[in-house]
C-alpha positions in Angstrom: -24.1 7.8 -5.0 -26.5 6.2 -2.6 -29.0 5.6 -5.4 -26.6 3.1 -6.9 -25.7 1.2 -3.7 -28.7 1.7 -1.5 -31.6 0.9 -3.9 -33.1 4.4 -4.7 -32.1 4.6 -8.4 -35.4 5.5 -10.0 -35.1 4.4 -13.6 -34.4 0.9 -15.0 -31.2 0.1 -16.6 -30.9 1.4 -20.2 -29.7 -0.7 -23.1 -26.5 0.6 -24.6 -25.2 -0.3 -28.0 -22.0 -1.7 -26.4 -21.9 -4.5 -23.9 -20.2 -3.5 -20.7 -18.8 -7.0 -20.4 -16.8 -6.6 -23.6 -13.8 -5.5 -21.5 -13.8 -8.8 -19.7 -14.6 -10.8 -22.8 -11.4 -9.6 -24.3 -9.5 -11.4 -21.5 -8.9 -15.1 -21.7 -11.2 -17.5 -19.9 -13.1 -14.8 -18.0 -16.3 -16.9 -17.6 -16.4 -17.0 -13.8 -15.9 -13.3 -13.4 -18.3 -12.5 -16.3 -20.9 -14.8 -14.6 -20.5 -12.9 -11.4 -21.0 -9.6 -13.1 -24.1 -10.9 -15.0 -25.6 -12.1 -11.8 -25.2 -8.7 -10.2 -26.8 -7.0 -13.3 -29.6 -9.5 -13.6 -30.4 -9.2 -9.9 -30.7 -5.4 -10.2 -32.9 -5.6 -13.3 -35.3 -8.1 -11.7 -35.6 -6.0 -8.5 -36.5 -2.9 -10.5 -38.9 -4.9 -12.8 -40.7 -6.4 -9.8 -40.8 -3.1 -7.8 -38.4 -4.3 -5.1 -35.7 -2.2 -3.5 -32.4 -2.3 -5.4 -30.1 -4.9 -3.7 -26.8 -3.7 -2.3 -23.8 -4.3 -4.6 -21.5 -5.4 -1.8 -17.7 -5.6 -1.7 -15.1 -8.0 -3.2 -12.1 -9.9 -2.1 -9.6 -11.1 -4.7 -7.3 -13.8 -3.3 -4.3 -15.3 -5.0 -0.5 -15.5 -5.2 1.7 -13.0 -7.1 1.2 -12.8 -10.8 -2.3 -14.3 -10.9 -4.1 -11.3 -12.3 -5.8 -9.6 -9.3 -4.8 -6.1 -10.3 -5.6 -6.5 -14.0 -9.1 -7.8 -13.2 -9.7 -5.0 -10.7 -8.9 -2.4 -13.3 -11.3 -4.0 -15.7 -14.1 -4.4 -13.2 -14.4 -0.7 -12.6 -15.4 -0.1 -16.2 -17.7 -3.1 -16.3 -19.7 -2.1 -13.1 -20.0 1.5 -14.4 -21.2 0.3 -17.8 -23.8 -1.8 -16.1 -24.8 1.3 -14.0 -23.9 -0.5 -10.8 -21.6 2.3 -9.8 -21.8 6.0 -10.4 -18.4 6.6 -12.0 -15.9 4.7 -14.1 -13.3 5.5 -11.4 -10.7 3.3 -9.7 -8.4 4.4 -6.9 -5.5 2.1 -6.2 -3.8 2.0 -2.9 -2.3 -0.5 -0.5 -2.9 -1.8 3.0 0.3 -0.2 4.2 -0.6 3.1 2.7 -3.8 3.1 4.7 -2.1 2.4 8.0 -1.0 5.5 10.0 2.2 6.2 11.9 0.7 7.5 15.1 -2.6 7.3 17.0 -5.4 9.0 15.1 -3.7 9.2 11.7 -5.0 5.8 10.5 -8.6 7.0 10.4 -7.7 10.1 8.4 -5.8 7.9 5.8 -8.7 5.5 5.4 -11.3 8.2 5.0 -9.0 10.1 2.6 -8.8 7.1 0.3 -12.5 6.5 0.4 -13.1 10.2 -0.3 -11.1 9.9 -3.5 -12.9 6.8 -4.5 -16.5 8.2 -4.1 -18.8 6.8 -6.7 -16.3 4.2 -7.9 -14.0 1.5 -6.7 -11.3 1.6 -4.0 -8.8 -1.2 -4.7 -6.6 -2.1 -1.7 -3.7 -4.2 -2.8 -1.8 -6.2 -0.2 -4.7 -5.6 2.1 -3.4 -8.0 4.7 -1.1 -5.1 5.9 -4.3 -3.6 7.4 -4.2 -6.2 10.1 -0.5 -5.9 11.0 1.7 -3.6 13.0 1.0 -1.3 15.9 -2.0 0.4 14.2 -3.2 -2.6 12.2 -6.3 -3.1 14.4 -7.1 0.6 14.2 -6.9 0.4 10.4 -9.4 -2.5 10.2 -11.8 -0.8 12.6 -11.6 2.5 10.7 -12.3 0.7 7.4 -15.3 -1.1 8.8 -16.7 2.1 10.3 -16.2 3.9 7.0 -17.9 1.1 5.0 -21.0 1.5 7.2 -21.0 5.3 6.9 -23.7 6.5 4.5 -21.2 9.2 3.4 -19.2 6.4 1.5 -22.2 4.3 0.5 -21.3 4.8 -3.2 -17.9 3.2 -2.9 -17.2 -0.5 -3.8 -14.2 -1.8 -1.9 -12.0 -4.5 -3.4 -9.3 -6.0 -1.2 -6.6 -8.2 -2.7 -3.7 -10.3 -1.4 -2.3 -13.7 -0.7 -5.0 -16.3 0.4 -3.5 -17.1 3.9 -2.7 -13.5 4.8 -6.2 -12.2 3.7 -7.9 -14.9 5.6 -5.9 -14.1 8.8 -6.6 -10.4 8.3 -10.3 -10.9 8.0 -10.3 -13.1 11.1 -8.9 -10.3 13.2 -12.1 -8.3 12.7 -15.4 -10.2 12.3 -17.2 -7.0 11.3 -14.9 -6.6 8.3 -15.2 -10.3 7.3 -19.0 -9.9 7.1 -18.7 -6.8 4.8 -17.3 -8.7 1.8 -19.9 -10.7 0.0 -18.0 -11.7 -3.2 -14.8 -13.8 -2.9 -12.9 -14.7 -6.1 -9.9 -17.0 -6.0 -7.1 -16.7 -8.6 -5.3 -20.0 -8.9 -1.6 -20.5 -9.6 -0.5 -21.3 -13.1 0.2 -24.9 -14.2 3.1 -25.9 -16.5 0.7 -26.3 -19.4 -0.7 -22.7 -18.7 2.9 -21.4 -19.0 3.6 -23.3 -22.2 0.4 -22.2 -23.8 0.9 -18.6 -22.9 4.5 -18.6 -24.1 3.5 -20.3 -27.4 0.8 -17.8 -28.1 3.1 -14.9 -27.4 5.6 -16.3 -29.9 2.8 -16.4 -32.5 1.6 -12.9 -31.7 5.1 -11.5 -32.1 5.6 -13.2 -35.4 8.3 -15.6 -34.3 8.8 -19.2 -35.0 9.8 -21.5 -32.2 11.8 -24.6 -33.0 10.8 -28.0 -31.6 13.9 -28.2 -29.4 13.1 -24.8 -27.9 9.5 -26.0 -27.3 10.8 -29.0 -25.3 13.0 -26.7 -23.2 10.0 -24.4 -22.5 7.9 -27.4 -21.4 10.5 -29.0 -19.2 11.7 -25.7 -17.8 8.3 -24.5 -16.6 7.5 -28.0 -15.3 10.5 -27.4 -12.9 9.9 -23.7 -12.2 6.3 -24.1 -11.0 7.5 -26.5 -8.2 10.2 -24.1 -6.9 9.9 -21.7 -4.0 8.8 -18.2 -5.0 7.0 -19.2 -8.2 5.7 -16.0 -9.7 3.1 -17.3 -12.2 2.7 -14.8 -15.1 5.6 -12.7 -13.8 8.0 -15.6 -14.1 6.7 -16.5 -17.6 7.2 -12.9 -18.7 10.7 -12.9 -17.2 11.6 -16.0 -19.2 10.2 -14.4 -22.3 12.3 -11.3 -21.9 15.4 -13.2 -21.1 14.9 -15.3 -24.2 14.5 -12.1 -26.2 17.8 -10.9 -24.9 19.5 -14.1 -25.9 18.0 -14.0 -29.3 19.0 -10.3 -29.8 22.6 -11.1 -29.0 22.5 -14.1 -31.4 21.0 -12.3 -34.4 22.2 -8.7 -34.0 25.0 -9.1 -36.6 23.0 -11.2 -39.1 21.7 -9.7 -42.4 18.2 -8.2 -42.0 16.7 -10.7 -44.4 18.1 -13.7 -42.5 15.4 -16.3 -41.6 17.1 -16.9 -38.3 16.1 -13.4 -37.0 12.4 -14.3 -36.5 13.1 -17.7 -34.9 13.5 -18.9 -31.4 15.9 -21.8 -30.8 17.2 -23.8 -27.9 20.2 -21.5 -27.6 17.8 -18.6 -26.8 15.4 -20.4 -24.5 17.8 -22.7 -22.6 19.8 -19.9 -20.9 16.6 -18.0 -20.2 15.2 -20.9 -18.3 18.5 -21.5 -16.5 18.7 -17.9 -15.5 15.2 -18.0 -13.8 15.9 -21.4 -12.2 19.2 -20.1 -10.7 17.4 -17.0 -9.4 14.8 -19.2 -7.7 17.5 -21.5 -6.2 19.4 -18.5 -4.6 18.5 -18.3 -1.0 16.7 -21.6 -1.0 18.8 -24.2 0.7 16.0 -26.8 0.3 16.1 -26.6 -3.5 18.9 -28.9 -4.8 21.0 -27.6 -7.7 20.5 -29.1 -11.1 22.4 -29.3 -14.4 21.5 -26.7 -17.0 18.3 -27.3 -19.0 20.2 -26.7 -22.2 23.9 -27.0 -23.1 25.2 -25.7 -26.3 26.0 -28.5 -28.7 24.0 -31.1 -26.7 21.2 -33.1 -28.2 17.8 -32.0 -26.9 14.9 -34.5 -27.3 11.9 -33.1 -29.2 8.7 -33.6 -27.3 5.2 -32.7 -28.5 3.3 -29.9 -26.8 0.4 -30.9 -24.6 -2.6 -29.5 -26.3 -4.9 -30.3 -23.3 -3.8 -27.2 -21.4 -5.6 -25.8 -18.4 -6.9 -22.2 -19.0 -5.6 -20.7 -15.8 -3.8 -17.9 -17.6 -3.4 -14.5 -16.0 -1.8 -11.2 -16.7 1.1 -10.2 -14.5 -0.1 -7.9 -11.8 1.9 -5.4 -9.7 2.7 -7.7 -6.8 6.1 -6.7 -5.4 8.9 -9.3 -4.8 8.4 -11.3 -1.6 10.8 -11.6 1.3 12.3 -15.1 1.9 10.0 -15.6 4.8 6.9 -14.7 2.7 8.1 -16.9 -0.2 8.5 -19.8 2.2 5.1 -19.3 3.6 3.5 -18.9 0.2 5.0 -22.3 -0.8 2.8 -24.0 1.8 -0.7 -25.1 1.0 -3.4 -22.5 1.4 -5.1 -22.5 4.9 -8.4 -24.2 5.4 -10.1 -20.9 5.8 -9.8 -20.3 2.0 -12.4 -23.1 1.5 -15.1 -20.7 2.8 -14.1 -18.2 0.0 -14.7 -20.9 -2.6 -17.9 -22.0 -1.0 -19.3 -18.5 -1.1 -18.6 -18.3 -4.8 -20.1 -21.8 -5.5 -16.9 -22.9 -7.2 -17.5 -20.1 -9.7 -14.0 -18.7 -9.8 -11.7 -21.6 -10.3 -10.3 -20.1 -13.5 -8.4 -16.9 -14.1 -7.4 -14.5 -16.8 -4.9 -13.2 -19.3 -5.4 -10.7 -22.1 -4.7 -12.4 -25.4 -5.7 -9.4 -27.5 -3.4 -8.5 -30.3 -0.9 -5.7 -29.9 -3.1 -3.4 -31.9 -5.8 -3.7 -29.2 -3.4 -2.4 -26.6 -3.0 -5.5 -24.5 -0.9 -5.4 -21.4 2.6 -6.8 -21.7 2.9 -8.4 -18.2 4.0 -5.1 -16.6 2.3 -2.7 -14.2 0.0 -0.9 -16.6 2.6 -0.8 -19.5 0.9 -1.1 -22.9 2.4 -3.3 -25.6 4.6 -1.2 -27.9 4.2 -2.3 -31.5 7.2 -2.1 -33.8 6.9 0.8 -36.2 7.1 0.1 -39.9 10.5 0.4 -41.5 12.5 -0.1 -38.2 15.6 -2.2 -39.1 16.1 -5.5 -37.1 19.3 -4.4 -35.6 17.8 -1.1 -34.3 14.7 -3.0 -33.0 16.9 -5.5 -31.3 19.0 -2.8 -29.7 15.8 -1.1 -28.6 14.5 -4.3 -27.0 17.7 -4.6 -25.0 17.4 -1.0 -23.8 13.8 -1.6 -22.8 14.8 -4.6 -20.8 17.6 -2.8 -19.1 15.2 -0.1 -18.1 12.8 -2.7 -16.8 15.6 -4.3 -14.8 16.6 -0.9 -13.4 13.0 -0.2 -12.4 12.8 -3.6 -10.8 15.9 -2.9 -8.8 14.4 0.5 -7.7 11.3 -1.3 -6.6 13.4 -3.8 -4.7 15.3 -1.0 -3.0 12.0 0.7 -2.1 10.8 -2.5 -0.6 14.0 -2.9 1.3 13.7 0.7 2.7 10.1 0.0 3.6 11.0 -3.1 5.5 13.8 -1.2 7.2 11.3 1.5 8.2 9.0 -1.2 9.6 11.9 -2.7 11.5 12.9 0.7 13.0 9.3 1.4 13.9 8.9 -2.0 15.5 12.2 -1.4 17.5 11.0 2.0 18.5 7.6 0.7 19.6 9.4 -2.0 21.6 11.7 0.5 23.2 8.8 2.8 24.0 7.0 -0.1 25.6 10.1 -1.0 27.6 10.6 2.6 28.8 6.9 2.8 29.6 7.3 -0.3 31.8 10.3 1.2 33.4 8.5 4.4 34.0 5.5 2.5 35.4 7.8 0.5 37.7 9.5 3.7 38.9 6.2 5.4 39.5 5.1 2.3 41.5 8.2 2.3 43.6 7.8 6.1 44.2 4.2 5.6 45.3 5.3 2.8 47.6 8.1 5.0 49.1 5.7 7.8 49.7 3.1 5.5 51.3 5.8 4.0 53.5 7.0 7.5 54.6 3.4 8.6 55.3 2.8 5.5 57.4 6.0 6.0 59.4 5.1 9.6 60.0 1.7 8.7 61.3 3.3 6.0 63.5 5.8 8.5 65.0 2.9 10.9 65.8 1.0 8.1 67.4 4.0 7.1 69.6 4.7 10.7 70.6 1.1 11.2 71.6 1.2 8.0 73.7 4.4 9.1 75.3 2.9 12.5 76.2 -0.1 10.7 77.8 2.3 8.5 79.8 4.3 11.5 81.0 1.1 13.2 82.1 0.0 10.1 83.9 3.4 9.8 85.7 3.2 13.4 86.7 -0.3 13.0 88.0 0.7 10.0 90.1 3.7 11.9 91.4 1.5 14.8 92.5 -0.9 12.4 94.3 2.0 10.8 96.2 3.4 14.2 97.2 0.0 15.4 98.5 -0.3 12.2 100.6 3.1 12.8 102.2 2.3 16.5 103.0 -1.2 15.9 104.4 -2.1 12.3 104.8 -5.8 11.8 104.3 -7.0 9.2 106.8 -9.6 8.0 104.4 -7.1 7.8 101.5 -9.2 9.9 99.1 -8.1 11.1 95.8 -6.8 14.8 95.7 -8.4 17.3 93.3 -7.0 20.7 92.2 -9.3 23.4 93.6 -8.6 27.2 93.4 -5.0 27.9 94.6 -4.3 24.4 95.9 -5.5 20.8 96.3 -8.3 19.3 98.4 -8.9 15.7 99.3 -12.0 13.9 98.1 -13.6 14.2 101.5 -13.1 18.0 101.6 -11.5 18.4 105.0 -7.8 18.5 104.0 -6.2 21.2 101.8 -2.6 21.7 100.5 -1.7 25.0 98.6 0.2 25.0 95.3 3.1 26.8 97.0 3.4 24.1 99.6 3.2 21.4 97.0 5.9 23.1 94.9 8.2 23.4 97.9 7.9 19.6 98.5 8.7 18.9 94.8 11.8 21.1 94.9 13.2 19.6 98.1 
């Protein structure tokens, strides 16, 4: 594994009959990514030819909004890098930033190393990687990943992080060590209205349909509005409109004869409600988006507008980005942060275009779903059966989407509970610390007061002894006055004056004290 990444692979790259880049060339407008792969391959070839150490491959960051193709490209890049002998295995492990973040101290490191262990020799793809920098253990997750990326044990692993531009930038800023580990930044731009129209039109042709001019106008006008709305989902939204249009068409033609020309046509009555359905979905929960009249009304005249043939090729395949929360959608609608400019600069403006697979259904192109392959219609299947099957497929798709939404809701609920628990633990910790501090103060105060009492008692004893001593001296002077006034000292069985000539016995002194 280290031979591939650390420059100790002994033999030069062999020439295979097939070009490893074919997988990317099948995707639409992949020139920027292909150029990046060619640069990596050429750099390795020249290093081996000139007797230099093989350069490190490095790690990748894919940044873009939902539905812009990040996951689709990551799955393709694994085979490309393996075909060019830049990684040891054609192997991709998909995970998420949340999945690599632990629930308690020490568990995060195990999760990170576990995912890297599974990806040895291949690619570790971390979707929604910005979750690594969030939560109670987000910092630990970033630190653990940086430490693992510098560990020779995982030298054969290429890490690809993916996520929204702003969130990825913020996450990398939380750990400078992590930011410096990613050498290749590729931006996946949002779709334009022309991208949507072109994609939709090509899919119509691929499926063998004919789209009427009034339907084309509705497609063009509808996507021109949708791309401006909060929560725009790029390929995901285009795919949703397509499926909604198929449902409308199925209901319209289900009772027609199988040889009717209308069965393979798409008209305004199919596309208009599909666009309206998506617009209403985007308007829900967005007070800032004014309501609008329907794009199409049955019986109304719809102007026929020519399609813009100068479309921008920013077409992507729908990736597996999950639906956003309202807060995230609102944030995503804002312009990307300035930090993203550094990503583009690092790529020398090489990745301004993105991708969609326009292969025919026989080539197994993705149909906008999460790894679902296009299911071609079998020969001999009647139109009514096929229409019924498409409705069933769509219903299953909607049920799966609902399940994913519920899983997301449960995950957000878990995060909320964890956050509340962490806050409560912190509050209890503060209370415990305050109680401990108060207890320490109480004990210190009691110790001080005890010492003060002992000091006072000792001083009182000394004063009692001094008073007793003075009383004895006064009594001795009364019993046997010393003319010189000397001090009396206890000697033997009595007391003698300082001059030595006067003596008072203890018995005589005691008698005087008791009188």
